[in-house]
N, C-alpha and C positions, 0 to 999 in steps of 0.2 A: 538137825542133821543126824542121820542114823548110821549105825554100823553098816559096812558094806556099800558105802557110797561109791557109785561108779566114777571112774576117772572120766571127766567130761571136757576138760579144757583141751584145746586142739592144737596140733601142729599145722600151722598155716604157711603155705608157700608164699614167697614174697610177691610173686606175680599176682596172687589173689588179692593182695592189698591194694593193687592199682584200682583207682576208683575215679568216677567222673566228678565227684564232689570234693571240695577242699575248703579250708577255712578262708575267711576273708575279713577285710576291714570294712568299716562303714563306707558308703559311697562318699561320705564327707571327709574320709581320710586323705592324707596327702600323698599316699602311694609309696612313701619311703619304706625301705626294708629295715629289719632290726639292726643290722650293722651300720646303717647310715644315719641313725637318729642323732640330732645335735643335742647338746646338753642344756639348752635354754629352758628354764622352768616357767610354768604358768602359775601365777599367784591366784588367778581366778578359780574359785571353787567350782568343780564340775558336779552338777546335781543330777543324779541318776535314781532309778527305781528298781525295786523287786516286787513281784506280785504276791509274795508271802514271806513270812518270817524265816530267819535262819534257825534251823533245828539244833545244830551243834557245831562247834569249831574243833572238835576232836575228829581228826581225819579218818579214823576207823569206825566211827559210830554214826555215819549219816550217809544218805543217798539222795536227799532233796536238792533240787537245782540251786536255790539261793545259797545253801551251805557249801556245796562244791565250788560254786563261783567264788565265794568269799575266801575259802581255803586256798584256792589256786592263785590268789593275789596276795595273801598274807603269808603263806608258806611256799616253799619251793622244793621240788624233788631233784632227782639226779638229772632228769631231762624235762624239757618243756616243748610246747608246740609253737611254731612261728606263725606268721599271718597266713601261710598257705598250708597249715596243718602238717608241716614237716617236723620230725622229731629232731631237736637240737640240744646240745649240752646245756645244763644249768649248773647245779652243784657239781656235777661231773665235769672234769676238765675236757673230756673228749668222748666220742662214742665208745662203747665197750669193746674190749678185746675178747673175742669169742673163740673158744677152742674149735678145732677142726670137726669134732663130733657134735658141736652145738650145745654141749652140756655144761660148759664152764664159762662163766662171765667174770672177767676181771675189770673193775672200774676204778679209775683213779679220780679222786676228788680234788677240787680246787682247795687251796689252803687259805684263801682269804674270805671264805664264807663264814659268817658269824650269826649266832642267835642274838636277839635284841637285849639279852642280859649280859652280853659280852663273851659268852662261851663260844668256842669254835664249833662249827658243824663238822662232825666226824663220822667215819664209817660206822661206829658203834651206835650212832643215833638212828641209822637205818636198820641195823640188826635188831635193836630194841623195838622199834615201831612194827617191823614185820612179824616178829615173834608174838607181839601183843595182838596183832591182827589175826594171826593163824590160830591162836589159842581158842578152842571152842567155848571155854568158860567165859570169855569176854563178849561173846555174841556179836562180833563185828559184822556189819552188814555185807562186807565184801570178802569175808574169809574164804568163800568158795573159790576165789581167784587163786588160792594156794593149791587147790586140788589139781594134780596133774601137771603142775608147772615146776615150782621149786622143790628140790629133793626132800622127801619125807612129808611134803605138804598133804598128800592124800591120807597118809596114816595119821597125821596130826588132826586133820579136820574130822576123821573118823574115830578120834579118841583112842587110837592104838599106840601112839607115841606122844612124847612130851613136846611142847612147842620149842623147848631148848634144842631139840634135834633137827630143827629146820635147817636146810642146807645153805645157810648164809653166815658168813663170818667176816670180821675185820682182820685183815692181814696186818695192818697197822692203822694209825689214825686216819690215813687218807687213802687206803686201798681196801675196796670191798670185793669179796669173792662170793659168787653165787653158783651153787651146784644145782643143775636142773634135773628133773625127773626124765625129761626127754627134750629134744630140740623144739623150741616154740618160737618161730620167727617173728611173731608180733610182740614178743615179750618186752623189747626195748620201748615200744610205744606205750605199753602198759605202765612202765616206770614213770611216765609223765602224768599218770592219773593220781589224784590226791590220796587214795588209800595207801599208796607206796611212798608218800612223803616221810621225811624223818621226824622223830620226836625227841626232845631233850629229856633223857631219862630222869635226871636229878629233879628237874622242874615238874615233870608229870607226876613223879612219885610223891613229891612234896604236896602237890595240889590234890592228889587222890581223885575222888569222884567229882570234885569241882573243876578239874581240868577241862578247858574248852567250853565252859558254861558262861563266861563273861570275858570282856576285854582285859580285866585284871588277872584272869586265869589263863592267859595265853602268852607264850613267848614265840616271837616270829623270826623267820629267816628269809622272808620274801621281800618283794618291793615295797610293801606297805605294812604299817602297824594298824591295828584296829582299836578304835576308841568309841566310848559311849554305847557299848553293846552288852546286853545279856539276852537270855533266851526268850524274854518277853518283849524285847525292844521292837518298836515299829520304825526305828531309824538308827543309823550308825554312821561312823566316819572311817574312811581309810586315809591315813596320812603317811607321807613319805617316810620310809625307814632309813635313818641316816647311817645305820650299820650295814645296810645291804651292799654287797660287793659291787653291784652295778648301779649304785644310787644315782650316778650322773646321767644315766639314761632314763630315769623315771621322770616323766614330764610334768605330772601334777603334784603340787604340794599337798593337796587335800581333795578327796572325792566324797561327797555326801550322798547317802542313800536313804530313801524313804520307802516303806512298805505301803503300796497303794493298791487297793483291791477294787475300787470303783472306777470304771473307765471315764465317767464324766468328771471325776476329781482329777484324774490323770490329764485329761485334755485341758481343763481349766488351769491347772498349774503350769502346763506348757505355754498356754496363751498368755499367762501373766508373767512369764519369764522366770518362774521358780523351779522349772524342771527342764533339763536340756535334752533328754531323750525320753520320749513318751511312747510306751507300748500300747497300741490300740487294737480293739476287736469290735466286732459288730457294726452298728450304725456309724460309730465314730471312724472306724477304718474305711467304710464305704464312702463316707462324706469327704474324706481327706485324700482319696486316691489321686486327685489331680493337684494336690498341694505340693509345691516344689520341695518342701521339707520331708515329704513322705518317702519311705522305702520299705520294701518287703524282702526280708532275708530268708532264703530257703534253708530248712533245717533237716536233720536226719532223726528227729525225735518223732516217735509214734505214740499217739493216744489210743487207748483201747479200753474195752469193758472187761474187767476181771470178774469171773463168776466163781465164787467160792463153793465148792461141792460138799464141804463139811464145816459146820459151825458148832462150837461148844461140844465137840466130839460126836455130834449127831449129823446124819445126812441132811443137807440143806435142799431147798427147792431145785438147786442147780445140779444135784446129783442125778437128776432126770435129764437124759440126753435130749429128749423132745422139747423140754423147756428151753434148753440152751439153743437149740436150732431154731425154735420159733422166734426167739429174741434176735438171733443173728440175721435171719432172713428178713425180719420186719423193719430193720433200721434203714432209714433214708439218709445215708451219709452225705450225699451230694447236697441235699437241702440244708443239712447242718453246716457245711463249710461255706455255702453260698449265702445263706440267710442269717445265720447266727454268728459265725466267726468272721467271715468277710474280710479276712486279713491276708489272703493268699494261701492259706492252708488248703490241702487237697485231700479229697476223700480217697481212701485206700482200701484195697481188697486183698490184703496179705499183711504179714507182720514185718517183713523186711522192707525198709523204705526204698523209694525210687532214688536212682543216682547215688547209691551208697557203695556198692561193690559190684564188680563185673566178672563174668565167666573167664577163668584163667586161660582158656584157649581161644574163644571167639570174641571176647570183649563185650558180650551182650550183658545188659543190665540185669541183675537178679530179678527185679520185680517184673520186667518185661518178659523174661524167659519163664518165670514161674507162673505168670498169668494172674487173672483176677479170680479170687476165691470167694464164695458165698456172696454173690451180688444180690441186691435187694429184690425180693420176690414175695409180694404180699400174699398171693394165693398159697404158695408153698409154706410160708410162715404160719398161716392159719391152719393148714393141714397138720403141721407139727403141734400146734397149740391144742387142737382137738384130741390128738393122741395123748398129749400130756394130761388134759382134763380127765380123760377116762382112766388113766393110770393113777391120778392123784385124787379122783373122786370130787371134782368141783373146780370152781374158779381159782385163780392163782394170784397171790399177793407177793410182791417183791420189794425189799428195802434197797434203795440206791444210795450209796455213800458218796458224798461230794465234799470237796473243800469249799471254803467260804469266800473265795475270790469272786469278783463280779463275773468274769468270764466263765469260771467253773460253774457258778450257779445257773447261768443262762444255758450252758450246755446240758446240765442236769435237768432243767425245766423242759428243754426241747425233747430230750430222750423220754422223759416222763409222758409228756403230751403226745408225742408221736407213737410210742408203743401202745398207750392206752387207746388211741384212735384206731391203729392198725389191727390190734389184737383184742377184740371184744371179750370181756371176761377177765382181762389182765389188769391188775391194780398195782401202780408203782407209788411207793411212799419215799420221798427224798429226805435223807438225813444229812444235814449240813454241819460240818465241824471245821475248826482251824486245821492248818496243814499238819502240825505236830500230832494232833489227835488222830487225824486220818492215817498217818504213817504208823502210829502205834496200833490202831485197830487192825490195819492190814497185816502187820507183823504177827499179831496174835491170832489172825484168822477170824476175828470177830466182826464179820460183815457178810452180806450176801452178794451184792453187785456193787462194783466200785469203778469209778473213772480213774484210770491210771495212765501215767506217762512213763515211757522208757526211752532214754537216750543212750546210744552205744558208748561203751568204754573204750573200744578199739574197733578198727575198721574190718569187720568180718561178720558174716551172718550169725555166727555162733554167739556174738555179743547179745543178740536178741533171743536166740533159741535155747541156749543152754539153761536159762533160768526156769524153764518149764519142765525139766526132767523131774521125775517123781520125788527125788530126795531134796529138791531145791525150791520148788514152787511153794507159794503161800496160798494155793487155791485147792489143795487136796486132790489135784488132778493126777491120775496114775494111768500110764499107758506103757505096757511092755514094748509095744511096737515103736512108739516114739523114742523111748529110752534107748532101744537097741540101735535105732538109726543115728542118734546123737553119739552113741558110743562108737559106732562104726566110723562116723565122720572124724571123730577125735583120734582114733587109734588104727583101725583096720585100713582106712583109706588115707591116712595122714600123708603118705608120700605119693598118692595118686590124685592130683588136683582135680581132674575132670570127674572121676568117680566120686570123689568127696563132694564136689559141687552138686552132682545129681542127687546124692544122698541128702544133702541139706534141703534141696527143693522138695524132695519127698517128705522129709520131716516136717517142713512148714505146712504141707498139705494135710498131713495127719492132724497136726495141732489145730489148724484153723478150720478146715473143711470136714474131715472125717469125724473128728471128736468135738468140734466147736468148743474147744477148751477156753478160748478167749476170742473176743470180737474186735479186730482192728477197726478204728473209727476214722482217723485222719492223720496225715503227715503234716506236722506243724510248720507254719511259716511265722516269722516275727514281723508283723506290720508295725511300723513306728515312725514317729516324727523326730527328726534330728535337727537340732538348732544349727544354723550356719556358724562355722568356727569350731565345731566339735571335730576333733581329729584323733585317729590312732586307736580307737577301740577295735580289738580283734575278736572275731566270732569264730567258733570252732564247731566242727561237725561230730566230734567225739570228745569224751572227757568233759572238761569245763566248757560252759556255753560262751563265756566272755572273759577276756583278760584285759587289764587296764594299765599295764606297765608303761605303755607309750601313749596313753590317752590324755587328752587335755582339751580345754576350750580356750581359744585365743581371746585376748582382752579387747 
């Protein structure tokens, strides 16, 4: 993050947050709502899976899906999402009291929330965690969320002020006051996202760099405790937290997780009764479409190809615009989703997903109104490739970074084969690494082409677009035009919903079509087999993917 970082987080009108999509429980769920759960416990262990390891349980140092999922079940913030993705109180006693100018939030905390070491959860735990996240020296993955939101956040992330000057303070043990840079109407929903969870200062300080690296180095305040986990673990357990204030609503005494990267292993474990929810892709998803246990859950997560324009401080192959456009127009996304994924995922020709957010005046879906950008065109792709060859004096070789999961490897192999076939003279070398290595390489910018997934943190197009501004992206993409459009949407048109909407549509077009700075691939669906008797897993369209407070399997 450099000096002079633009304020990019945005004032969003509440109307804009209305969307056609919402969270949901599994089709196997009993349909009861949070307030109607009975207190009967299930002693039967619920066996679930993740497709990759947990990177960290320190809420400010991770952005991979398994980590955010685990954090959102082991810790709890001021607010949480219910089964319909509505924001409801958690550690907060009630929704915030917001001043008339929208710049002061006063939040009362419940007094029965405890850490698993017996300490009370206090307002100071939030102050400590947020200042830790804001401080640039900590290199927190989400410290950009402080820019343009909490007072002094912009100056802090630009290293112009100390993190101690962040506009948040504890008025007393159970009253938190937040001063905002400007009104940000989605801010309450952001407080349900794991980077805004509290941390126990005494415990975190005592553990130092070991905090969040193993179950022994965690203190919990959520529905579950974590057992049998460290950063190399391929399995772990969530067990009911007896000190959780709402423990009588937690339905499972124990949930066991296995990291499973091979789809045939996933299917076999489900068939043998050792796995209760099995995530399927490819042939296994195709073959089970008619299975009564099968369901496909639509998501707001978008997979894309990230093209790094500078590697080791030198221009990469993707600094050439014609290379980027050749790859963008060559990809057959429909074949990818139909023949490789086959799990209900849909090809997409823009970065904002379908059914995520609607026009504030007309109700039109963003994706429908913005249209399809960079549709597959083999002839045009080869024209761009020929231009690139002349500029680069020869054939082109690209390294494609992929995670080592079964589905990830198959997608990478498809992209490799399809691009080499469509673009003669182009060579793709696939580099396969574990999740944590992939994250580290992308953070350092030590890659050329990478398969990346982004899930929204809040329900607004900016959750996808703002990370591509020049000062924030990890691809060395720089566009004054794109940056200005994002700045205009955040500030100039903050109180003009329709003009802001049009500006965001234009910004996406610059990013995806004019500059081909990234290549959207598909909007993910989760195809899975769910064992009869599994109830209450809640799936969300922003923030954490899944929460398990009410999940159980009947005996």
